[in-house]
C-alpha positions in Angstrom: 40.4 -12.1 7.4 39.2 -11.9 3.8 36.2 -14.1 4.7 35.3 -11.7 7.5 35.6 -8.7 5.2 33.2 -10.3 2.7 30.7 -11.1 5.5 30.9 -7.5 6.8 30.4 -6.1 3.2 27.2 -8.2 2.8 26.0 -7.1 6.2 26.6 -3.4 5.3 24.6 -3.8 2.1 21.7 -5.4 4.0 21.8 -2.5 6.5 21.9 0.3 4.0 20.0 -1.1 1.1 20.5 0.0 -2.5 18.8 2.3 -5.0 19.4 1.8 -8.8 18.2 3.9 -11.7 17.5 2.0 -14.9 16.8 3.3 -18.4 13.8 1.5 -19.7 12.9 1.1 -23.4 9.8 -0.5 -24.8 10.1 -0.7 -28.6 6.6 -1.4 -29.7 5.6 -2.4 -33.2 3.4 0.8 -33.1 6.4 3.1 -32.9 4.3 6.1 -31.6 3.5 4.1 -28.5 7.1 3.1 -27.7 8.4 4.3 -24.4 11.7 5.5 -23.0 12.1 6.6 -19.4 14.1 6.2 -16.2 12.8 3.9 -13.5 14.1 3.5 -9.9 14.5 0.2 -8.0 14.7 0.7 -4.2 15.8 -2.4 -2.3 16.0 -2.8 1.5 15.6 -5.7 3.8 14.6 -8.2 1.1 11.8 -5.9 -0.1 11.9 -3.7 -3.2 9.8 -1.2 -5.2 10.3 -0.5 -8.9 8.6 2.7 -10.2 9.2 5.6 -12.6 11.6 8.3 -11.5 9.1 11.0 -12.8 5.4 10.4 -12.2 3.0 10.7 -15.2 5.9 11.4 -17.6 4.4 12.4 -20.9 7.8 12.7 -22.4 8.3 9.0 -22.3 6.5 8.7 -25.7 9.6 9.8 -27.6 8.2 8.8 -31.1 4.8 10.5 -30.8 4.0 12.8 -33.7 2.0 14.9 -31.2 1.4 14.8 -27.5 -1.9 15.9 -25.9 -3.2 15.1 -22.5 -6.9 14.1 -23.0 -7.9 13.4 -19.4 -6.5 12.3 -16.0 -8.1 10.3 -13.2 -6.4 11.2 -9.9 -8.2 8.3 -8.1 -6.9 5.7 -10.6 -3.7 7.6 -11.5 -4.4 7.0 -15.2 -3.9 9.5 -18.0 -5.1 9.3 -21.6 -2.6 10.7 -24.0 -3.3 11.4 -27.7 -0.2 10.6 -29.6 -1.6 11.2 -33.0 -4.9 11.7 -34.8 -5.4 7.9 -34.7 -3.6 6.8 -31.6 -4.7 7.4 -28.0 -3.1 5.4 -25.1 -4.1 5.0 -21.5 -1.0 5.2 -19.2 -0.2 4.8 -15.5 2.9 4.7 -13.4 4.0 1.1 -13.6 4.9 -0.1 -10.1 6.2 -3.5 -9.0 6.5 -4.5 -5.4 8.5 -7.5 -4.3 8.9 -9.2 -0.9 11.7 -11.6 -1.8 11.7 -13.3 1.6 8.1 -14.3 1.3 8.2 -14.8 -2.5 5.5 -12.1 -3.1 5.1 -9.9 -6.1 2.3 -7.4 -6.7 1.9 -4.9 -9.6 -0.6 -2.6 -11.2 -2.1 -3.0 -14.7 -4.4 -1.0 -17.0 -7.9 -2.5 -17.1 -9.5 -0.8 -20.1 -9.7 2.8 -18.7 -9.2 1.9 -15.0 -6.5 0.3 -12.9 -6.2 -3.1 -11.3 -3.8 -4.6 -8.9 -2.6 -8.2 -9.6 -0.9 -10.8 -7.5 1.8 -12.3 -9.6 3.7 -14.1 -6.8 3.7 -17.3 -8.8 6.3 -16.0 -11.3 9.2 -18.4 -11.3 12.1 -17.5 -13.5 14.0 -20.6 -14.7 17.4 -19.0 -15.3 20.1 -20.6 -17.4 23.4 -19.1 -16.1 26.3 -19.0 -18.6 29.4 -20.3 -16.9 32.1 -19.2 -19.3 34.4 -16.4 -18.4 32.9 -13.8 -20.7 31.5 -10.9 -18.8 29.9 -7.5 -19.5 30.8 -4.3 -17.5 27.9 -2.2 -16.3 28.8 0.9 -14.4 32.1 -0.7 -13.5 30.7 -4.0 -12.3 31.6 -7.1 -14.1 28.4 -9.0 -14.9 27.7 -12.6 -15.6 25.1 -13.6 -18.2 21.9 -15.6 -17.8 19.0 -16.5 -20.0 15.3 -17.0 -19.3 11.9 -17.2 -21.0 9.2 -15.0 -19.7 5.6 -14.6 -21.1 6.4 -14.9 -24.8 10.0 -13.6 -24.9 13.5 -14.8 -24.3 15.6 -12.5 -22.1 19.3 -12.2 -21.4 20.2 -10.7 -18.1 23.5 -9.5 -16.7 24.0 -9.7 -12.9 26.8 -9.1 -10.5 27.6 -11.0 -7.3 29.4 -7.9 -6.0 25.9 -6.6 -5.2 24.4 -9.4 -3.1 20.7 -8.9 -3.8 18.7 -11.6 -5.7 16.7 -8.8 -7.3 16.4 -6.7 -10.5 14.4 -4.2 -12.4 10.7 -4.8 -13.3 9.6 -8.3 -12.3 13.0 -9.9 -12.8 14.6 -11.6 -9.8 16.1 -14.9 -8.6 19.8 -14.6 -9.7 22.7 -14.7 -7.2 23.4 -11.0 -7.5 21.7 -7.8 -8.6 20.6 -7.7 -12.2 22.0 -4.5 -13.8 20.9 -5.1 -17.4 18.1 -7.1 -19.1 17.1 -7.2 -22.8 14.8 -9.3 -24.8 16.5 -11.1 -27.7 14.0 -9.5 -30.2 14.9 -6.0 -29.0 11.3 -5.2 -27.8 12.3 -4.5 -24.2 15.6 -3.2 -22.8 16.7 -2.2 -19.2 20.1 -1.0 -18.1 21.4 0.5 -14.9 22.5 4.1 -15.3 23.1 5.1 -11.6 23.7 3.2 -8.4 23.3 4.5 -4.8 24.8 2.1 -2.3 23.8 4.1 0.8 20.0 3.8 0.5 18.6 4.0 4.1 15.4 2.4 5.3 12.3 4.0 3.8 8.7 3.4 4.9 7.7 3.5 1.3 9.2 0.0 0.8 6.1 -1.4 2.4 3.5 -2.8 0.0 1.9 0.2 -1.7 -1.1 -1.9 -2.7 -1.9 -3.3 0.8 -5.1 -1.3 1.1 -6.4 -2.1 -2.4 -8.3 -5.0 -3.9 -6.0 -7.5 -5.4 -6.9 -9.8 -8.3 -5.4 -13.0 -9.5 -4.0 -12.7 -13.1 -6.8 -15.1 -14.3 -9.4 -12.9 -12.7 -7.9 -9.8 -14.3 -8.0 -11.5 -17.7 -11.6 -12.5 -17.2 -12.8 -9.0 -16.2 -10.9 -7.4 -19.1 -12.5 -9.7 -21.6 -16.0 -9.4 -20.1 -15.7 -5.6 -20.1 -14.4 -5.4 -23.6 -17.2 -7.7 -25.0 -19.9 -5.7 -23.2 -18.6 -2.4 -24.6 -18.1 -3.7 -28.1 -21.6 -5.2 -28.1 -23.0 -1.9 -26.9 -21.2 0.0 -29.7 -22.4 -2.4 -32.4 -26.0 -2.1 -31.2 -26.0 1.6 -32.0 -24.7 1.0 -35.6 -27.4 0.8 -38.3 -27.5 -2.8 -39.6 -26.9 -1.5 -43.2 -23.6 -0.1 -42.0 -22.5 -3.1 -40.0 -19.3 -4.3 -41.6 -19.2 -7.7 -39.8 -17.7 -9.0 -36.6 -15.2 -7.0 -34.4 -12.0 -9.0 -33.7 -9.4 -7.9 -31.1 -6.1 -9.6 -31.0 -3.8 -8.8 -28.1 -0.6 -8.2 -30.0 2.2 -5.6 -29.5 2.2 -6.3 -25.8 5.2 -6.5 -23.4 3.8 -9.7 -21.9 1.8 -12.5 -23.5 -0.5 -13.4 -20.5 -2.8 -15.6 -22.6 -5.6 -13.1 -23.5 -6.3 -14.9 -26.7 -8.7 -13.3 -29.3 -12.0 -11.5 -28.7 -14.7 -11.7 -31.3 -18.0 -9.9 -31.3 -20.4 -10.7 -34.1 
């Protein structure tokens, strides 16, 4: 009878889906650009969408010395925020779509001052599950620990088999249970569930929100980003008087959540 109850419980989850709110923290080296906001993960029928609870949330920049909206592109859903006299950031609602059954993952990225959609279905988390009896409680669920390396950082995740979904916040997935907490070991990125709704009904919004848009490979995204930056930097240098030219411009892609191999850009 216990076996039948477990089967019924899993079936009920599959029918109703689940919605989880996570507090997301990105602690950048540039403190003014650090972010803190609530994201929502909706999961139904082996598909999920992860996105901010509040769209275009300027209040996420909790350490900004000033907050000013410089401009907004409705078509691209990108906003330029001035955080201080020397710091302007381009922001968009980060969205991650997963089709777990077909091993698909699509997301949006900032491409200079516009937006790009990338296919990152090749992400393969190599989890190292800790098998000792130590556990962490998150919203009343006892969670097991697992480690992985992802694009330049080591992460520890806490998942529960009581919620039978191999999913999690952001791009994290692939454990035998829902991930309720993730943090990088350097403290740069933290995610923790703050609310769980077990009665999420089917929602048409769980279809791929990027299905009508042009999708780039990650390599193509990197190539376009570099080419665009070089073109703009060369243009800006060309209008500078040679007597005032202070030498080459060098851009290093540091203080990033993910190291995707952008390398260094140099314009002489």
